[in-house]
matplotlib code that plots the C-alpha trace (Angstrom):
import matplotlib.pyplot as plt

x = [-34.6, -32.6, -29.2, -27.6, -29.1, -28.4, -30.4, -33.9, -36.7, -38.4, -41.6, -44.1, -44.4, -41.8, -41.0, -41.7, -38.8, -37.0, -38.3, -35.9, -35.9, -34.8, -32.1, -29.1, -26.0, -26.7, -23.5, -23.2, -26.5, -25.1, -26.3, -29.4, -31.9, -33.0, -35.8, -37.4, -39.7, -39.0, -42.2, -42.3, -41.3, -37.8, -35.0, -32.1, -28.6, -27.7, -24.3, -22.5, -23.0, -20.2, -19.9, -17.2, -16.6, -13.9, -12.5, -12.3, -14.4, -16.5, -18.5, -21.7, -24.4, -27.8, -29.5, -28.6, -32.2, -33.4, -30.4, -31.1, -34.8, -33.9, -31.1, -33.5, -36.0, -33.2, -32.1, -35.6, -36.0, -32.5, -32.7, -29.6, -27.8, -24.2, -23.4, -22.7, -19.0, -18.8, -19.8, -23.4, -26.1, -28.8, -32.0, -33.6, -37.1, -38.2, -42.0, -42.5, -45.8, -48.4, -48.6, -51.7, -52.5, -52.7, -56.1, -57.9, -57.0, -53.4, -53.2, -54.6, -51.9, -49.2, -50.5, -50.5, -46.8, -47.4, -46.0, -42.3, -41.1, -38.7, -38.6, -36.2, -34.9, -32.3, -32.1, -28.3, -28.8, -31.7, -29.4, -26.5, -28.7, -29.8, -26.2, -24.8, -27.5, -27.0, -23.3, -22.7, -26.2, -26.8, -23.2, -19.8, -19.2, -21.1, -18.0, -19.2, -22.1, -20.8, -24.2, -26.8, -30.3, -32.4, -35.7, -38.2, -41.8, -45.1, -47.1, -50.0, -47.9, -44.5, -41.5, -38.3, -37.9, -34.5, -33.4, -30.0, -28.4, -25.1, -22.9, -20.8]
y = [34.7, 38.0, 38.9, 38.7, 35.2, 32.7, 30.0, 29.2, 29.7, 26.4, 25.6, 22.9, 22.5, 20.0, 20.0, 16.8, 14.5, 15.3, 18.8, 21.7, 22.4, 18.9, 18.2, 18.7, 17.1, 17.6, 18.7, 22.0, 23.5, 25.7, 25.8, 23.8, 23.5, 20.0, 19.5, 16.6, 15.9, 13.0, 12.2, 11.3, 12.9, 14.5, 12.7, 14.2, 12.8, 11.1, 10.7, 7.4, 4.8, 2.9, -0.5, -2.8, -6.3, -8.4, -5.2, -3.3, -0.2, -0.4, 2.4, 1.6, 3.5, 3.2, 4.9, 2.6, 1.7, 5.3, 6.4, 3.5, 4.5, 8.1, 7.3, 5.0, 7.9, 10.2, 7.5, 7.0, 10.8, 11.3, 8.5, 7.3, 10.7, 10.7, 12.6, 16.3, 17.3, 21.1, 23.7, 23.5, 25.7, 23.8, 24.8, 22.3, 22.8, 20.4, 20.1, 18.9, 17.2, 19.2, 17.7, 15.5, 17.4, 20.8, 22.5, 23.2, 26.9, 26.1, 23.5, 26.0, 28.6, 25.9, 24.9, 28.6, 28.7, 31.5, 29.4, 28.6, 25.0, 25.7, 22.1, 19.3, 18.1, 20.8, 22.2, 21.5, 17.8, 17.6, 19.1, 16.8, 13.8, 15.0, 15.9, 12.5, 10.6, 12.5, 11.7, 9.6, 10.1, 13.9, 14.9, 13.2, 14.7, 17.1, 19.4, 20.6, 22.5, 26.0, 27.8, 26.4, 27.6, 25.6, 26.0, 24.0, 24.6, 22.8, 21.2, 18.9, 16.8, 16.1, 15.6, 17.2, 19.5, 19.5, 22.0, 21.7, 24.3, 23.9, 26.9, 27.7]
z = [-96.6, -96.2, -97.8, -94.3, -93.6, -96.4, -94.7, -95.8, -93.4, -92.5, -94.2, -93.6, -97.4, -98.6, -102.3, -104.2, -104.8, -108.0, -108.2, -108.6, -104.9, -104.1, -106.6, -104.3, -105.6, -109.4, -111.0, -112.7, -111.5, -108.6, -105.0, -104.3, -101.5, -100.3, -97.7, -95.9, -93.0, -90.6, -88.8, -85.1, -81.8, -82.2, -80.4, -78.5, -78.6, -75.4, -73.8, -74.3, -71.5, -69.9, -68.3, -67.1, -68.5, -66.7, -65.2, -68.5, -69.2, -72.4, -74.0, -75.9, -77.8, -76.2, -79.2, -82.1, -82.8, -82.9, -85.0, -87.4, -87.9, -88.4, -90.9, -92.8, -93.1, -94.4, -96.9, -98.1, -98.7, -100.1, -102.6, -104.6, -104.3, -103.1, -99.9, -100.4, -100.1, -99.8, -97.2, -96.1, -94.5, -92.6, -91.0, -88.6, -87.1, -84.4, -84.0, -80.4, -79.4, -77.5, -73.9, -73.4, -70.2, -71.8, -71.7, -75.0, -74.7, -73.9, -76.7, -79.2, -78.2, -78.5, -82.0, -83.0, -81.9, -79.4, -76.6, -76.7, -76.0, -73.1, -71.7, -72.3, -74.6, -75.2, -78.7, -79.1, -78.3, -80.8, -83.5, -82.5, -83.1, -86.6, -87.6, -86.5, -88.2, -91.5, -91.6, -94.7, -95.9, -96.6, -96.2, -95.7, -92.2, -90.0, -90.0, -93.4, -91.7, -91.5, -91.0, -88.7, -87.8, -85.4, -83.6, -81.6, -80.9, -80.2, -83.0, -83.4, -85.8, -84.2, -86.4, -87.8, -90.8, -92.3, -95.0, -96.5, -98.8, -100.6, -100.4, -103.4]

ax = plt.figure().add_subplot(projection="3d")
ax.plot(x, y, z, "-o")
ax.set_aspect("equal")
plt.show()
């Protein structure tokens, strides 16, 4: 972390629940860092779908199940803490699965993170999904995120790392 960049760099080591690095939301202790890992292939936010019923247009969310599972994982990690209320800095790292058809040589390069993930899903849609799912869990509303750092790359263990820092 440099003085110009107040966001933490992502790390595969997640602090134990209740440790000093995970006590976000404790009053009087200053800015905190909270981190978690949500296992599974990262999911991108999809556009709402529309249908007509009796001539009236209706919108529906086709991702309710995925959002529910992701929110459950966040709630499990977050515990009984109340959502954060002030400005936040977040770092999100998406670990995308290595394609099954990749050669051993190519898979090793992907695991070493020397090959960039330049395929769909788009990074902004991945971030949008995380921010929407974290509303009411980690923070009250995603408009509180004033600094955002995001990346995606290949990994043998797909998942999403989320680091949240309260800004004073």
